[in-house]
C-alpha positions as CSV (number, residue, x, y, z in Angstrom):
1,M,85.9,132.3,184.3
2,K,84.6,135.8,183.9
3,A,88.1,137.0,182.9
4,R,88.2,134.5,180.1
5,Q,84.8,135.5,178.8
6,L,85.8,139.2,179.0
7,I,89.0,138.6,177.1
8,S,87.3,136.5,174.4
9,S,84.5,139.1,174.0
10,L,87.0,141.9,173.8
11,S,89.0,140.1,171.2
12,L,85.9,139.3,169.1
13,G,84.8,142.9,169.5
14,L,88.1,144.1,168.2
15,I,88.0,141.8,165.3
16,G,84.5,142.9,164.5
17,L,85.6,146.5,164.7
18,L,88.4,145.9,162.2
19,G,85.8,144.3,159.8
20,M,87.5,140.9,159.7
21,S,86.1,137.6,160.8
22,P,88.6,135.1,162.4
23,R,88.3,132.8,159.4
24,A,88.9,135.6,156.8
25,I,92.3,136.4,158.3
26,A,93.8,133.1,157.2
27,L,92.4,133.2,153.6
28,P,94.7,134.2,150.7
29,P,93.8,137.2,148.6
30,P,91.1,136.6,146.0
31,E,93.4,137.4,143.1
32,D,95.7,134.5,144.0
33,I,95.5,131.6,141.6
34,P,95.2,128.3,143.5
35,E,98.2,125.9,143.3
36,E,96.1,123.1,142.0
37,V,95.0,125.2,139.0
38,L,98.6,126.2,138.3
39,Q,99.8,122.5,138.4
40,M,97.2,121.5,135.8
41,E,98.0,124.4,133.5
42,I,99.5,123.4,130.2
43,I,102.6,125.4,129.3
44,T,102.7,126.3,125.6
45,E,105.6,128.8,125.8
46,A,109.2,128.1,126.7
47,V,112.5,129.8,126.9
48,S,115.7,128.5,125.2
49,P,118.3,127.3,127.7
50,L,121.0,128.4,125.3
51,N,120.3,132.1,124.6
52,G,117.0,132.9,126.4
53,E,114.9,133.4,123.3
54,P,111.2,132.6,123.5
55,L,110.3,129.3,121.9
56,T,107.1,127.4,121.1
57,A,106.5,124.0,122.7
58,A,107.4,122.1,119.5
59,E,110.7,124.1,119.1
60,F,111.6,123.6,122.7
61,A,111.0,119.8,122.4
62,E,113.2,119.7,119.3
63,L,116.0,121.6,121.0
64,E,115.8,119.4,124.0
65,A,116.1,116.3,121.9
66,Q,119.2,117.8,120.1
67,L,120.8,118.6,123.4
68,T,120.3,115.2,124.9
69,Q,121.7,113.2,121.9
70,G,125.4,114.0,122.5
71,R,125.5,113.9,126.3
72,Y,127.4,110.6,126.7
73,A,131.1,110.7,127.2
74,P,133.4,108.7,125.0
75,P,134.3,105.2,126.3
76,V,137.0,105.1,129.0
77,S,140.2,103.0,128.5
78,E,140.6,99.8,130.5
79,E,143.5,101.1,132.5
80,L,141.5,104.2,133.6
81,Q,138.5,102.0,134.5
82,Q,140.8,99.9,136.7
83,L,142.2,102.9,138.4
84,I,138.8,104.4,139.1
85,F,137.7,101.0,140.5
86,L,140.7,100.9,142.8
87,L,140.2,104.5,144.0
88,R,136.5,103.7,144.9
89,L,137.6,100.5,146.7
90,R,140.2,102.5,148.7
91,R,137.5,105.1,149.6
92,L,135.2,102.3,150.7
93,I,137.9,100.7,152.9
94,N,138.8,104.0,154.4
95,T,135.2,104.6,155.6
96,F,135.3,101.4,157.7
97,S,139.0,101.1,158.6
98,P,140.3,103.0,161.7
99,I,143.7,103.3,159.9
100,P,143.2,105.1,156.6
101,L,145.0,103.8,153.5
102,L,147.1,106.4,151.7
């Protein structure tokens, strides 16, 4: 019992000598911005994904709209769709079958 009291008083004494309280050790530095504040911050500047130039929020939104317009691939022929379906079916069967299909 006395050993525990001695150890705890020594550790508290050392912490007191160092000028830190046990709770102050776990706190972040005062210049850190809390994550909650950073999440609520409205971003008004952006960088172009094409060339890295700084953009305003309106320019970035316009560029983003232009980039998303032509993202869909041209339609695939019926033969190619059938082949893709068969390959996916074969892969599904191979996952459950002990003898793989070639």
